[in-house]
Each structure stands twice: as structure tokens, then as C-alpha cells.
N, C-alpha and C positions, 0 to 999 in steps of 0.2 A: 502493499498499500504507499501511495506517494500522499506526503504531507506538502501543506503551504502555509507558507510564513505570511502574514498577513499585516500591515501595522497600519492604523489609521490616526489621525491627528486633527483636533479640530470639529467643530460642530458639521459642514460643509464633509470633511472625511468621514466623520461618522456616518454620515446619510448618504455616501457613496457608498461606502463598505456594509453597511447593512442591507443596501440592495443588492450589492454583487453576490452577497452570502443570499442573498432570497433564493436571486434566479440560477446559481451555480448548486443549491440545494435543489431543485425544482430540476432543475437538468440532471442532475444524477438520480432522481429520486433518493433524497436521503432527508431525513425527516428531524423536527428541531432537536431532539433526542441525540442526532448524527448515528440515527440506524438506517439502511437500505433498505 
């Protein structure tokens, strides 16, 4: 399994980061607990 290191800074960075993880989890079928 590969790991992703993701850093966010500031309000804009947090909003972009939240959307990033929302899209990635949908694309890869991962729920909010990190389960496939």
C-alpha cells in the first residue's frame, strides 16, 4: 500500500485539502474511517 503525505496551511489550504480528500476517497471507494 502506498502512503500520501499531505500538508495544508491556512484557511484556503484547509478548504482545498478537504475537497482533495473528499474526491480521492470517492474515486477510490474509501469511507470516512479509511476502510475500502
